[in-house]
Residue, then its C-alpha position, 0 to 999 in steps of 0.5 A: s117093919t122087918s127085913f128078910h134075906d130069904p125070898k120064900q120066907a119073905f113071901m110067907e111072912s109078909h102079911d104079918w108086917d106093914y112093910c118088909f125089906l128083902s135084900p140084897v136084891f142087887n149087888s150091894i153098893s155100900k157093902k162091898g162083896y155083899l152079892s145078890t143071889f136073887t136071879d130071876l126073882q118074881v114076887p107073887s102078886t099076893v105080896k103087897n108090902l115088899v120093898a127091894l133093898g140092896g144095890m138099888n140105883k137109878e138104872n135098876i129101879s124099874q127092874a125091881v118094879e118089874m120083879g114085883f116089888n112094891g117099893v125100893a129102899i136106896l142107901g148106897a147109891v146116895w151115900e157113895s155118890n160124889d154129889p148125893v143131893k143130885v143123885f137123890k133128886e134123880l132117884k126120886e124122879e125115877c121112883n115117882r115115874t116107876v114105883h107105885m106103892y099100894 
């Protein structure tokens, strides 16, 4: 796997990897001030292994899927929560409902 911060590079090089992460898709939760610059991003349908990272939470998982991401990676929403187990279960339920990895 690898990570990218430039969508164009991720789109061009994703075929070289099993999984690729692109971040920050949304404003980071755990890294204060780490802001997304990916407004109106649309992942090409030919990219089959790109995972959204950065600012992911229950409310924007479906938006990441609509943008064309094949999965989501969630860190800050769990780490920064007062009840991480509850949040994890809610996130897992939302992922099961909306995310369909290839």
